[in-house]
LUMROVO-250874 format. One record per residue (C-alpha): x, y, z; residue number from 1; residue in three letters. Coordinates in nm, 4 decimals. Each point is the difference from the previous one (the first is absolute). Layout:
N
{r {X,Y,Z},NUM,ala},
...
% end
This chain:
254
{r {0.6014,0.1792,4.8873},1,met},
{r {0.3456,0.1241,0.1003},2,phe},
{r {0.3114,-0.1778,-0.1268},3,gly},
{r {0.1030,-0.1228,0.3441},4,val},
{r {-0.3405,-0.1562,0.0579},5,glu},
{r {-0.0014,-0.1605,-0.3480},6,arg},
{r {0.3485,-0.1478,0.0545},7,arg},
{r {-0.1132,-0.1395,0.3344},8,ser},
{r {-0.2864,-0.1738,-0.1731},9,lys},
{r {0.2325,-0.1295,-0.2686},10,ile},
{r {0.2138,-0.1606,0.2702},11,leu},
{r {-0.3105,-0.1458,0.1616},12,ser},
{r {-0.0965,-0.1602,-0.3336},13,leu},
{r {0.3502,-0.1389,-0.0403},14,leu},
{r {-0.0107,-0.1467,0.3506},15,asn},
{r {-0.3194,-0.1799,-0.0957},16,glu},
{r {0.0766,-0.0967,-0.3616},17,lys},
{r {0.3819,0.0068,-0.0126},18,lys},
{r {-0.0104,0.1595,-0.3452},19,ser},
{r {-0.1944,0.2734,-0.1805},20,ile},
{r {-0.0136,0.1358,-0.3535},21,thr},
{r {0.0114,0.3686,-0.0951},22,val},
{r {-0.3243,-0.0350,-0.1895},23,gln},
{r {-0.2016,-0.1515,0.2828},24,glu},
{r {0.1357,0.2525,0.2483},25,ala},
{r {-0.0841,0.2923,-0.2282},26,ala},
{r {-0.3508,-0.1269,-0.0538},27,glu},
{r {-0.0464,-0.0763,0.3695},28,gly},
{r {0.1139,0.3448,0.1168},29,phe},
{r {-0.1479,0.1959,-0.2897},30,gly},
{r {0.3312,0.1559,-0.1063},31,val},
{r {0.2223,-0.0231,-0.3014},32,thr},
{r {0.2503,-0.2782,-0.0507},33,glu},
{r {0.2777,0.2610,0.0043},34,glu},
{r {-0.1046,0.1016,0.3502},35,thr},
{r {0.0196,-0.3594,0.1170},36,ile},
{r {0.3411,-0.0444,-0.1622},37,arg},
{r {0.1216,0.3031,0.1986},38,arg},
{r {-0.1427,-0.1489,0.3212},39,asp},
{r {0.1763,-0.3336,-0.0692},40,leu},
{r {0.3256,0.1838,-0.0624},41,lys},
{r {-0.0254,0.1772,0.3355},42,val},
{r {-0.0795,-0.3215,0.1871},43,leu},
{r {0.2828,-0.1836,-0.1783},44,glu},
{r {0.2365,0.2757,0.1077},45,gly},
{r {-0.1048,-0.0706,0.3600},46,gln},
{r {0.0806,-0.3686,-0.0502},47,gly},
{r {-0.3639,-0.1026,0.0505},48,leu},
{r {-0.0651,-0.1600,-0.3423},49,leu},
{r {0.1676,-0.0993,-0.3190},50,met},
{r {-0.1340,0.1269,-0.3297},51,arg},
{r {-0.0590,-0.2552,-0.2759},52,thr},
{r {-0.1056,0.0363,-0.3622},53,his},
{r {-0.3505,0.1420,0.0294},54,gly},
{r {-0.0232,-0.0061,0.3778},55,gly},
{r {0.1746,-0.0808,0.3298},56,ala},
{r {0.0579,-0.2753,0.2579},57,val},
{r {0.0470,0.0287,0.3695},58,leu},
{r {0.3662,0.0388,0.0960},59,ala},
{r {0.1541,-0.2742,0.2090},60,asp},
{r {0.2366,0.2253,0.1910},61,asp},
{r {0.0404,-0.0491,0.3742},62,ser},
{r {0.1621,0.3446,0.0313},63,lys},
{r {-0.2790,0.1907,-0.1690},64,ala},
{r {-0.2035,0.2234,0.2304},65,glu},
{r {-0.2979,0.1927,-0.1270},66,ala},
{r {-0.0305,0.3620,0.1211},67,pro},
{r {-0.2605,0.0548,0.2746},68,leu},
{r {-0.2280,0.1917,-0.2387},69,glu},
{r {-0.0146,-0.3055,-0.2271},70,ile},
{r {-0.0359,-0.2594,0.2828},71,arg},
{r {-0.2922,0.1932,0.1523},72,gln},
{r {-0.2038,-0.0673,-0.3111},73,gly},
{r {0.0604,-0.3754,-0.0150},74,ile},
{r {-0.2903,-0.2168,0.1293},75,asn},
{r {-0.1708,0.2772,0.1907},76,ile},
{r {-0.3131,-0.2073,0.0660},77,lys},
{r {0.1993,-0.2937,0.1423},78,gly},
{r {0.2215,0.2161,0.2201},79,lys},
{r {-0.2990,0.1890,0.1319},80,asp},
{r {-0.1669,-0.3304,0.0986},81,ala},
{r {0.3207,-0.1138,0.1719},82,ile},
{r {0.0262,0.3352,0.1832},83,gly},
{r {-0.3568,-0.0326,0.1234},84,arg},
{r {0.0548,-0.3568,0.1197},85,glu},
{r {0.3309,0.0909,0.1687},86,ala},
{r {-0.1632,0.2949,0.1793},87,ala},
{r {-0.2309,-0.2422,0.1794},88,lys},
{r {0.3018,-0.1123,0.1975},89,leu},
{r {0.0719,0.3460,0.1375},90,val},
{r {-0.1712,0.0841,0.3281},91,lys},
{r {-0.0276,0.3285,0.1890},92,asp},
{r {0.3215,0.0609,0.1946},93,gly},
{r {0.2223,-0.2234,-0.2179},94,asp},
{r {0.3501,0.0990,-0.1122},95,thr},
{r {0.0623,-0.1075,-0.3562},96,ile},
{r {0.2730,0.0366,-0.2619},97,ile},
{r {-0.0840,0.0687,-0.3631},98,leu},
{r {0.2741,-0.0401,-0.2598},99,asp},
{r {0.0319,0.2061,-0.3175},100,ala},
{r {-0.1846,-0.2461,-0.2246},101,ser},
{r {-0.3085,0.1137,-0.1875},102,thr},
{r {-0.1909,-0.2801,0.1754},103,ser},
{r {0.0734,0.1553,0.3422},104,ser},
{r {-0.1333,0.3315,-0.1314},105,leu},
{r {-0.3344,-0.1676,-0.0482},106,phe},
{r {0.0096,-0.1296,0.3591},107,val},
{r {0.0524,0.3637,0.1138},108,ala},
{r {-0.3112,0.1053,-0.1923},109,arg},
{r {-0.2136,-0.2522,0.1849},110,his},
{r {0.1084,0.0760,0.3617},111,ile},
{r {-0.0897,0.3642,0.0104},112,lys},
{r {-0.2883,-0.0611,0.2391},113,asp},
{r {0.2224,-0.1598,0.2638},114,arg},
{r {0.0636,0.1692,0.3343},115,val},
{r {0.3300,0.0065,0.1853},116,gly},
{r {0.1891,-0.1858,-0.2700},117,val},
{r {0.3682,0.0761,-0.0533},118,thr},
{r {0.1378,-0.0477,-0.3498},119,val},
{r {0.3743,-0.0230,-0.0553},120,ile},
{r {0.1014,0.0276,-0.3642},121,thr},
{r {0.2807,0.0799,-0.2392},122,asn},
{r {-0.2497,0.0941,-0.2757},123,ala},
{r {-0.0550,0.3605,-0.0920},124,glu},
{r {-0.3331,-0.0912,-0.1602},125,lys},
{r {-0.1249,-0.1661,0.3199},126,val},
{r {0.0906,0.3100,0.2048},127,val},
{r {-0.1979,0.2198,-0.2407},128,leu},
{r {-0.2959,-0.2468,-0.0090},129,glu},
{r {-0.0369,0.0103,0.3764},130,leu},
{r {0.0952,0.3658,0.0553},131,ser},
{r {-0.3614,0.1098,0.0660},132,asp},
{r {-0.0819,-0.2830,0.2450},133,cys},
{r {0.0218,0.1653,0.3414},134,glu},
{r {-0.0666,-0.3264,0.1886},135,glu},
{r {0.2978,-0.1757,-0.1654},136,ile},
{r {0.3575,0.0721,0.1022},137,thr},
{r {0.2373,-0.0191,-0.2969},138,val},
{r {0.3706,-0.0533,0.0541},139,ile},
{r {0.2241,0.0328,-0.3067},140,cys},
{r {0.3432,-0.1607,0.0057},141,thr},
{r {0.1676,0.2763,-0.1993},142,gly},
{r {0.3248,-0.0959,-0.1703},143,gly},
{r {0.1138,0.0150,-0.3607},144,thr},
{r {-0.2882,0.0531,-0.2409},145,leu},
{r {-0.0198,-0.2384,-0.2976},146,arg},
{r {-0.1638,0.2115,-0.2691},147,his},
{r {-0.1144,-0.3069,-0.2008},148,lys},
{r {-0.2057,-0.1345,0.2858},149,ser},
{r {-0.0443,0.3058,0.2268},150,leu},
{r {0.1327,-0.2104,0.2862},151,ser},
{r {0.2573,0.0734,0.2681},152,tyr},
{r {0.2893,-0.2433,0.0314},153,val},
{r {0.3541,-0.0189,0.1190},154,gly},
{r {0.1724,0.0060,0.3398},155,arg},
{r {-0.1979,0.2908,0.1427},156,ala},
{r {-0.3311,-0.1657,-0.0833},157,ala},
{r {0.1143,-0.3358,0.1400},158,glu},
{r {0.1389,0.1556,0.3169},159,ser},
{r {-0.3271,0.1839,0.0711},160,met},
{r {-0.2104,-0.3110,-0.0740},161,leu},
{r {0.2052,-0.2193,0.2309},162,ser},
{r {-0.1232,0.2067,0.2989},163,asn},
{r {-0.3584,-0.1148,-0.0414},164,tyr},
{r {-0.2070,-0.3124,0.0516},165,his},
{r {-0.3232,-0.0658,-0.1900},166,ala},
{r {-0.2959,-0.2352,0.0373},167,asp},
{r {0.0150,-0.0795,-0.3688},168,met},
{r {0.1649,0.0969,-0.3276},169,val},
{r {-0.1707,0.0105,-0.3389},170,phe},
{r {0.2320,-0.0331,-0.2940},171,leu},
{r {0.0370,-0.1118,-0.3584},172,ser},
{r {0.2913,-0.0720,-0.2345},173,cys},
{r {0.0746,-0.0315,-0.3664},174,lys},
{r {-0.1036,-0.3648,-0.0099},175,gly},
{r {-0.0780,-0.3196,0.1820},176,phe},
{r {0.0342,-0.3727,-0.0370},177,ser},
{r {-0.0226,-0.2508,0.2858},178,pro},
{r {0.3463,-0.1399,-0.0697},179,asp},
{r {0.1900,0.3222,-0.0542},180,lys},
{r {-0.2053,0.2079,0.2454},181,gly},
{r {-0.0503,0.3748,-0.0241},182,phe},
{r {0.2505,0.1738,-0.2265},183,thr},
{r {0.0795,0.3599,-0.0925},184,asp},
{r {0.1801,0.1838,-0.2761},185,ser},
{r {0.1718,0.2551,0.2264},186,asn},
{r {0.2312,-0.0878,0.2890},187,glu},
{r {-0.0761,0.3106,0.2055},188,gln},
{r {-0.3731,-0.0647,-0.0150},189,glu},
{r {0.0664,-0.3651,0.0925},190,ser},
{r {0.2203,0.0966,0.2948},191,asp},
{r {-0.2593,0.2303,0.1547},192,ile},
{r {-0.2760,-0.2596,-0.0481},193,arg},
{r {0.2153,-0.2557,0.1789},194,lys},
{r {0.0300,0.2395,0.2937},195,leu},
{r {-0.3746,0.0680,-0.0048},196,met},
{r {-0.0559,-0.3762,0.0327},197,ile},
{r {0.2431,-0.0193,0.2933},198,ala},
{r {-0.1775,0.2866,0.1767},199,cys},
{r {-0.3515,-0.1546,-0.0251},200,ser},
{r {-0.1943,-0.2673,0.1845},201,glu},
{r {-0.1930,-0.1062,-0.3115},202,lys},
{r {0.0891,0.0174,-0.3684},203,val},
{r {-0.2741,0.0439,-0.2561},204,ile},
{r {0.1026,-0.0396,-0.3613},205,tyr},
{r {-0.2172,0.1735,-0.2627},206,leu},
{r {0.0223,-0.1941,-0.3253},207,cys},
{r {-0.2196,0.0888,-0.2945},208,asp},
{r {0.0018,-0.2579,-0.2838},209,his},
{r {0.2360,0.2090,-0.2195},210,thr},
{r {0.2802,-0.0968,0.2426},211,lys},
{r {-0.0501,-0.3789,-0.0272},212,phe},
{r {0.3176,-0.1719,-0.1123},213,asp},
{r {0.1819,0.3315,-0.0536},214,lys},
{r {0.3587,-0.0083,0.1339},215,val},
{r {0.2255,0.2900,0.0906},216,gly},
{r {0.3733,-0.0458,0.0441},217,tyr},
{r {0.0070,0.0554,0.3761},218,val},
{r {-0.1896,-0.2076,0.2578},219,thr},
{r {-0.1872,0.2046,0.2566},220,thr},
{r {-0.1765,-0.2784,0.1959},221,ala},
{r {-0.0870,-0.3660,-0.0025},222,arg},
{r {-0.3472,-0.1408,0.0218},223,leu},
{r {0.0691,-0.1054,0.3583},224,thr},
{r {0.0553,0.3652,0.0936},225,asp},
{r {-0.3670,0.0737,-0.0753},226,thr},
{r {-0.3109,-0.0321,0.2147},227,asp},
{r {-0.2753,0.0986,-0.2394},228,ile},
{r {-0.0067,-0.0016,-0.3778},229,phe},
{r {-0.2692,0.2159,-0.1658},230,ile},
{r {-0.0727,-0.0214,-0.3746},231,ser},
{r {-0.2640,0.1119,-0.2468},232,asp},
{r {-0.0004,-0.3349,-0.1749},233,ser},
{r {-0.0300,-0.3658,0.0905},234,ser},
{r {0.3237,-0.1947,-0.0044},235,ile},
{r {0.0816,-0.3518,-0.1061},236,ser},
{r {-0.0496,-0.3017,0.2297},237,gln},
{r {0.3757,-0.0471,-0.0003},238,glu},
{r {0.0587,0.3537,0.1255},239,trp},
{r {-0.2783,-0.0381,0.2576},240,gln},
{r {0.1755,-0.3065,0.1349},241,cys},
{r {0.3337,0.1842,0.0233},242,lys},
{r {-0.1627,0.2896,0.1892},243,leu},
{r {-0.1634,-0.2483,0.2344},244,lys},
{r {0.3288,-0.1842,0.0608},245,asp},
{r {0.1613,0.3365,0.0837},246,ala},
{r {-0.2898,0.0783,0.2397},247,glu},
{r {-0.0985,0.3035,-0.2062},248,val},
{r {-0.3623,0.1136,0.0061},249,ile},
{r {-0.1453,0.0552,-0.3477},250,leu},
{r {-0.2647,0.2684,-0.0551},251,arg},
{r {-0.1524,0.0712,-0.3437},252,ile},
{r {-0.1421,0.3492,-0.0390},253,ala},
{r {-0.3324,0.0390,-0.1828},254,asp},
% end
């Protein structure tokens, strides 16, 4: 297992358990404790966790943003299920927007059999994923490349995007709670997502369970801005009531 993949799995464990020991991680991944300590040091340097005596806990830092290569390895099964469920909404001939979240990348992977679909995106990974699909028109916003997320942002990207209108947008953010809405840890990513919402008839939010109750420092959208909420996990009765009050359709991927 490569280091990047192992560190992704460490973050997945921390999202589930909130804490982890060096010993249990070393045993679980079949590596030395020294290797795990190096992994924890790297992740701490990225602001994603805090090392403790003998282990680590998940960092509570609204400004921390994991690199794309790390995020791609978090909850792959859940995001794939969400992508498959979201793809059911895309019909031949639709025009859709996919943001630069890893969840949207899984949507792209499940629409490759569509005909006459136009995909507008600011995600380099989505462009590459659909590059061999001759029946799908891919429009990239261009703009300033964020190396950490392989996404295009800034005035050029926003200006280009504002010229289009889409049937629906699929997006995700750093975290979600019904009261605080959908939040991000980068203002440029938040700004372009806001514009994607404004350019679309329907807004589909892709929320795997690792984003529940996570809060970034910038608000991207409110619950009332959303039409459909897709998750890989059941949500509490309280949350279900809040989605219903906001007239948001809930879909649980299986």
